[in-house]
LOTORDREN-266383 format. One line per field, with one value per residue (C-alpha): z, y, x; residue in one letter. Coordinates in Angstrom, 1 decimal, padded with zeros to 4 digits. Each point is the difference from the previous one (the first is absolute). Last residue first. Layout:
LOTORDREN-266383
w: Z_...
v: Y_...
u: X_...
residuo: a_...
This chain:
LOTORDREN-266383
w: 124.0_003.2_000.4_001.2_003.4_002.3_-002.1_002.3_-000.8_-000.4_002.6_-000.2_-002.9_-001.3_-002.9_-001.4_000.2_-003.3_000.3_001.2_-002.5_000.3_001.6_003.1_002.4_003.5_002.0_002.2_003.7_001.9_001.2_003.5_002.5_001.3_003.6_001.6_000.9_003.6_001.7_000.5_-003.5_000.7_-003.3_000.0_000.0_-003.3_-000.2_001.1_-002.7_-000.7_-001.5_002.6_001.2_-002.1_000.9_002.0_-001.3_002.4_-000.7_-001.0_-003.1_-003.3_-002.2_-003.0_-001.2_-003.8_-001.9_-003.3_001.4_-000.9_003.4_-000.5_-003.3_-001.2_-002.8_-002.6_-001.9_-003.6_-002.1_-003.0_-001.6_000.9_-001.9_000.7_-002.5_000.2_002.2_-001.9_-000.1_-000.1_003.7_001.4_001.0_003.6_001.3_-000.7_002.3_-001.5_001.8_-000.5_001.3_001.1_000.8_001.4_-001.0_002.2_003.4_001.2_-000.3_001.8_003.2_-001.8_-000.8_-003.5_-000.8_-002.7_-003.4_-002.9_-003.0_-002.3_-003.8_-002.3_000.2_003.2_000.2_001.8_-000.4_-002.2_-001.6_-003.3_001.7_001.7_-000.4_002.1_-002.2_-000.7_003.8_001.6_002.6_001.1_000.5_002.9_-000.8_000.9_003.3_-000.1_002.4_003.1_001.1_-000.3_001.0_-002.4_-000.8_-000.9_-000.6_-001.6_-000.6_-003.0_000.3_-002.4_001.0_-002.7_-002.6_-001.4_-003.7_000.6_002.7_000.5_002.6_003.1_002.9_002.9_002.1_003.5_002.0_-002.2_001.3_-002.6_-003.1_-001.2_-003.0_-001.1_-001.7_-001.3_000.0_-001.7_001.1_-001.2_-003.4_-000.7_-003.6_-000.4_-001.6_000.0_003.1_002.2_003.3_-000.3_003.1_001.2_002.8_002.7_002.6_-002.3_-003.3_-001.8_-003.3_-001.7_-003.5_-001.9_000.6_-003.1_-002.9_-000.6_-003.7_-001.6_000.3_001.8_003.4_001.6_-000.8_002.1_003.2_001.5_003.6_001.9_002.2_-000.5_-002.2_-002.4_000.1_-003.4_-001.7_002.8_-000.9_002.6_-000.2_001.4_003.5_002.0_-002.2_000.3_-001.9_-001.8_-001.2_-003.5_000.1_-001.5_-002.1_-000.5_-003.3_000.4_-002.1_000.5_-000.8_-003.3_-001.0_-001.9_-002.8_-000.9_-003.3_000.4_003.2_000.2_002.4_-001.6_001.9_-001.4_-000.7_002.3_-000.5_003.1_-000.9_-002.2_002.3_003.2_-000.9_001.1_003.1_-000.5_002.3_-000.4_001.3_-000.5_000.0_-001.1_-000.1_-003.1_-000.7_-002.7_002.8_000.7_-002.3_-000.3_-003.7_-002.6_002.3_-000.6_-003.8_-001.4_-002.3_-001.9_-000.5_000.4_003.5_001.1_000.1_002.6_-000.1_002.5_-001.2_002.3_000.7_-001.8_-000.7_002.2_002.5_002.2_000.4_000.4_002.5_-001.4_002.1_-001.7_002.1_-001.0_001.1_001.5_000.5_002.1_-003.0_-002.0_-003.3_-000.2_000.0_-003.1_000.6_-000.6_-002.0_000.8_-003.0_000.6_-001.6_000.2_-000.7_-000.9_002.0_-000.3_003.5_000.5_-000.3_001.4_003.3_002.9_001.2_000.6_-002.5_001.9_-000.2_-003.2_-000.6_-002.6_001.9_002.2_-001.1_-002.3_002.7_-000.7_002.7_000.1_003.3_002.7_001.2_003.3_003.2_001.2_000.8_-002.8_-002.5_001.5_-001.0_-003.6_-002.1_-002.2_-002.5_-003.0_000.9_000.1_002.4_-000.3_-000.4_-002.3_000.0_-002.6_-003.2_-000.6_-003.4_-002.5_-002.1_-003.7_-001.2_003.0_-002.1_002.2_-000.5_-001.4_002.3_000.9_002.0_002.8
v: 161.6_000.2_-002.5_001.5_-001.1_-003.0_-002.6_-002.7_-000.9_-003.5_-001.2_-000.7_002.3_-000.6_-002.1_003.0_000.5_000.6_003.3_000.0_-000.1_002.9_-000.1_-002.0_-000.2_000.3_-003.2_-000.8_000.5_-003.2_-000.5_001.2_-002.8_-000.7_000.3_-002.5_001.3_000.6_-002.4_001.1_-001.0_-003.7_-001.5_-002.2_-003.7_-001.9_-001.6_-003.6_-002.4_-001.3_-003.3_-002.2_-001.3_000.0_002.6_-001.4_000.5_-000.6_-003.1_000.1_-002.0_001.5_-000.8_002.4_001.8_000.4_003.3_000.6_-001.5_003.1_000.6_003.8_001.9_002.8_002.2_002.1_001.7_001.2_003.2_-000.2_003.0_003.4_003.1_003.7_002.7_003.3_002.7_002.5_003.7_003.1_000.9_-001.8_-003.6_-000.8_-002.8_-003.6_-002.6_-003.4_-002.7_-003.6_-002.5_-003.7_-001.8_-003.5_-003.0_-003.2_000.0_003.6_001.9_003.4_-001.7_-001.7_003.3_001.5_001.4_002.7_000.3_002.4_-000.3_002.9_-000.2_002.8_003.7_002.0_003.7_003.0_003.1_003.0_000.1_-001.3_-003.0_-000.4_-003.5_-002.9_-003.1_000.5_-000.3_003.2_000.1_-003.5_-002.6_-002.2_-002.4_001.2_-001.2_-000.6_002.3_-001.3_-003.1_001.2_-002.8_-000.3_-003.7_001.0_003.7_001.4_003.7_001.1_003.4_002.8_002.2_-001.2_000.4_-003.2_-001.1_-003.6_-002.6_-003.4_-002.1_-002.1_-001.0_-001.7_-002.7_-001.4_-003.1_-001.0_-003.0_-002.2_000.6_003.6_001.5_003.4_002.4_003.1_003.6_003.2_003.5_003.5_-001.1_-002.4_-001.2_-003.6_-001.4_-003.8_-002.0_000.7_-002.0_-002.8_-002.1_-000.8_-002.6_-000.7_-002.8_-002.5_001.6_000.7_002.0_001.8_001.2_003.1_002.5_002.1_-000.2_003.2_001.0_-000.2_002.2_-002.6_001.7_-001.1_-003.6_000.2_001.0_003.4_000.2_003.3_001.1_003.7_000.2_-002.6_-003.8_-001.5_-003.4_-002.2_-003.4_-000.8_-003.2_-002.3_001.2_001.2_002.1_000.4_003.0_000.4_003.5_001.7_003.8_002.7_003.1_002.1_001.2_002.1_000.9_002.7_001.0_-001.6_000.1_003.3_-001.8_-002.3_-001.7_000.9_-002.0_-000.6_-001.1_-000.9_-001.7_000.8_-002.0_-001.6_-003.2_-001.7_001.1_-002.9_-002.9_001.8_000.6_003.5_-000.4_001.5_002.2_001.1_003.1_001.0_003.2_-000.9_-003.5_000.4_-003.5_-002.2_-001.0_-000.1_002.4_-000.5_-000.5_-002.2_-000.4_-000.7_000.5_-000.3_002.6_-000.7_003.2_-001.5_001.5_-001.8_001.8_-001.4_000.5_000.8_000.7_002.2_-001.0_-002.7_002.1_000.2_002.4_000.0_003.6_-000.3_-000.3_-002.1_-001.7_-001.5_-002.1_-000.4_-003.0_-000.8_003.5_000.4_-001.3_003.1_000.0_-003.8_000.2_002.1_003.2_000.6_002.9_000.9_000.8_001.7_000.2_001.6_003.6_-000.3_-001.1_-000.9_-000.5_001.1_-002.1_-002.9_000.0_-001.3_003.5_001.2_002.3_002.5_-000.8_000.8_002.2_000.2_001.9_-001.0_-002.7_-001.6_-000.9_-001.7_-001.8_-001.3_-001.7_000.8_-003.0_-001.5_000.3_-001.8_003.2_-000.4_-000.4_002.9_002.4_-000.8_-000.9_002.2_-001.7_000.8_003.7_002.4_002.9_001.9_003.8_000.4_-002.8_-002.7_000.4_-002.3_-001.7_000.8_-002.8_000.6_-003.2_-001.9_-002.1_-002.0_-003.8_-001.2_-001.0_-003.4_-000.3_-002.5
u: 169.2_-001.9_-002.9_-003.2_-001.1_-000.3_001.8_001.3_003.6_001.2_002.5_003.8_000.6_003.5_-001.3_-001.8_-003.8_-001.9_-001.7_-003.6_-002.9_-002.4_-003.5_000.9_-002.9_001.2_000.0_-003.0_000.3_-000.7_-003.6_-000.8_-000.2_-003.5_-000.6_-002.3_-003.5_-000.6_-002.3_-003.7_-001.0_000.2_-001.0_-003.1_000.7_-000.6_-003.5_-000.2_-000.9_-003.6_-001.1_001.9_-003.4_-003.2_-002.6_-003.0_-003.5_-002.8_-002.0_-003.7_000.6_-001.2_-003.0_000.0_-003.1_-000.2_-000.1_-001.7_-003.2_-001.9_-001.5_000.2_-000.2_002.3_-001.3_001.8_-002.9_000.3_-000.6_002.3_-001.6_-001.5_-000.7_-000.5_-001.3_001.7_-001.6_-002.2_000.8_-002.1_000.6_003.1_-000.6_-000.8_002.2_-001.1_-001.6_-000.6_-001.9_001.1_-002.6_000.4_-003.3_000.4_-002.0_000.3_001.5_000.8_003.2_000.8_001.2_002.9_001.7_000.3_003.4_000.2_001.7_000.5_002.4_000.3_-000.6_001.2_000.4_-000.2_-001.0_001.4_-002.1_000.8_-003.4_001.4_001.4_003.4_001.4_001.3_000.2_003.7_000.8_001.5_-002.8_000.8_-002.7_-001.2_-002.8_-003.5_-001.6_-003.7_-001.9_-001.8_-001.9_-003.6_-002.4_-002.9_000.6_003.6_000.7_003.1_000.7_001.9_001.7_001.0_003.0_002.3_-002.7_-001.5_000.2_001.2_-000.6_001.6_-001.7_000.8_-002.3_001.8_-001.6_000.0_-000.9_-002.9_-001.9_-001.6_-002.1_-000.1_-001.9_001.3_-002.4_001.8_-001.1_001.4_-000.9_000.5_001.2_002.9_-000.3_001.2_003.1_000.1_001.0_-003.0_-000.5_002.6_000.6_003.5_-000.6_002.6_-000.4_001.9_000.5_-003.2_-000.3_-002.9_-000.1_001.3_002.8_-000.1_002.6_002.0_-000.2_003.4_003.1_002.0_000.2_-003.3_000.9_003.1_-001.8_000.4_001.2_-000.6_002.9_-000.4_003.0_-001.3_000.5_-000.2_-000.7_-001.2_-001.4_-002.6_-002.0_002.7_-000.1_003.0_002.2_003.8_001.3_003.3_000.6_000.1_000.3_-002.2_000.4_-003.2_-001.5_-003.1_-002.9_-002.7_-003.6_-000.8_-003.7_000.3_001.8_-002.9_000.8_003.7_000.5_003.7_002.7_003.3_002.9_003.4_003.2_002.6_002.0_-001.6_-003.5_-001.2_000.7_-000.7_-003.7_-001.2_-002.0_-003.5_-002.1_-003.6_-001.8_-003.6_-002.1_-003.5_-001.4_-002.1_-001.2_001.7_002.5_003.7_001.8_003.7_-000.1_001.7_002.9_003.7_-000.1_003.6_001.5_003.2_002.1_003.4_000.4_-003.2_-003.4_-002.4_-003.8_-002.8_-003.5_-002.2_-003.6_-002.0_-003.1_-003.1_001.4_003.1_001.3_003.7_002.9_002.9_002.7_003.1_002.4_003.6_002.1_003.5_001.5_003.2_002.1_-001.0_002.1_-000.1_-003.8_-000.3_-001.8_-003.7_-001.3_-003.6_-002.3_-003.3_-003.5_-003.4_001.0_003.7_003.0_003.7_001.5_003.5_003.1_002.1_-001.8_002.1_001.0_-003.6_-001.8_-002.1_-003.7_-002.0_-003.0_-002.8_-002.7_-003.0_000.5_002.5_002.5_003.4_002.0_003.6_000.7_002.7_002.0_-001.3_002.0_003.1_001.9_002.4_-002.9_-002.0_002.8_-000.8_003.0_002.1_002.3_-002.2_000.0_-002.9_-000.3_-003.2_000.5_-002.9_-002.5_000.7_-001.9_-003.0_000.3_-002.8_-001.5_-000.6_001.6_-001.5_-002.4_-002.3_-000.2_-003.3_-002.8_-001.4_-003.2_-000.3
residuo: x_x_x_x_x_x_x_x_x_x_x_x_x_x_x_x_x_x_x_x_x_x_x_x_x_x_x_x_x_x_x_x_x_x_x_x_x_x_x_x_x_x_x_x_x_x_x_x_x_x_x_x_x_x_x_x_x_x_x_x_x_x_x_x_x_x_x_x_x_x_x_x_x_x_x_x_x_x_x_x_x_x_x_x_x_x_x_x_x_x_x_x_x_x_x_x_x_x_x_x_x_x_x_x_x_x_x_x_x_x_x_x_x_x_x_x_x_x_x_x_x_x_x_x_x_x_x_x_x_x_x_x_x_x_x_x_x_x_x_x_x_x_x_x_x_x_x_x_x_x_x_x_x_x_x_x_x_x_x_x_x_x_x_x_x_x_x_x_x_x_x_x_x_x_x_x_x_x_x_x_x_x_x_x_x_x_x_x_x_x_x_x_x_x_x_x_x_x_x_x_x_x_x_x_x_x_x_x_x_x_x_x_x_x_x_x_x_x_x_x_x_x_x_x_x_x_x_x_x_x_x_x_x_x_x_x_x_x_x_x_x_x_x_x_x_x_x_x_x_x_x_x_x_x_x_x_x_x_x_x_x_x_x_x_x_x_x_x_x_x_x_x_x_x_x_x_x_x_x_x_x_x_x_x_x_x_x_x_x_x_x_x_x_x_x_x_x_x_x_x_x_x_x_x_x_x_x_x_x_x_x_x_x_x_x_x_x_x_x_x_x_x_x_x_x_x_x_x_x_x_x_x_x_x_x_x_x_x_x_x_x_x_x_x_x_x_x_x_x_x_x_x_x_x_x_x_x_x_x_x_x_x_x_x_x_x_x_x_x_x_x_x_x_x_x_x_x_x_x_x_x_x_x_x_x_x_x_x_x_x_x_x_x_x_x_x_x_x_x_x_x_x_x_x_x_x_x_x_x_x
């Protein structure tokens, strides 16, 4: 990975707050009281240099130049509702290392968080990567710096979003969750460290389940892509999984197994306000980054021996004079279930009907008789009046204390 010098922000221009925007340190977003997410801070470089309204948690406006931005981050003790900050950058991923991410502490010390968010030496196109800012260096506040001065036009947008820490139980030792986004998608911890994401390589068997690699490394996805899958045994069902990048939202991937069309692969759900949702130069909605696709393959589609698995791409017609972006595929793998695996053992049981043990159950309480009239309830005694002024001290001649029911006459 290439190393690049820290960017000099001496000439950076701070975005002014929109006219009429209320700003007070004590103001909290209405979403916080309602249990919703806190508003993010987002900067766009394309099609024009624009900034989102400054939310209440932000200590100051974004400082930006062409190819760089500095986002101030508050000290954690000032915003107890925020546990972490997530940075998401949308950029053109080409043969260089991608955007560099740095942290500037209040004392001016700069720490490199990522040497580059790029993922491949190939030109992948519009990409998005997220990074969780480390808790140890952000607790006292500072600023996160996004820079790409060697290719300024490659930056599209950057967003800082507050997040909360929660306790999550995970079944299966292989998954280490790092972030759950607003659409419910789980990102693994290694995807959020600012380094290149490792591919899913190798095959794994766990009882009747086999995870079989088809293509772990990044592959171009043209009109058609074919895999040869040898099968030994009886397949009870399978799921084809793949991560795809560069497709339009209305593009489709058809799946065929041994010439049998099985339908369209299902893309993962996404939100239209996600950082990776962009508007291209033609005014069309585009998606940046990898999107997971999957489809179930029934048992009837599989044959003993070699099987032919084909992905066929269908894209919408591009406007005249334009070329659709290149599409890519990675982490293509099959999740197969085989029969007669011996994972379960047959138990010998006695052919005797089950009898519940005696004195296990207790009689239920009788139902109330709603036909009889309800007993009358005495009204509570009247409460004494509230005394707001002290009564005069009674004399010895007074046989009984007076009850104050009105103003005392002097």
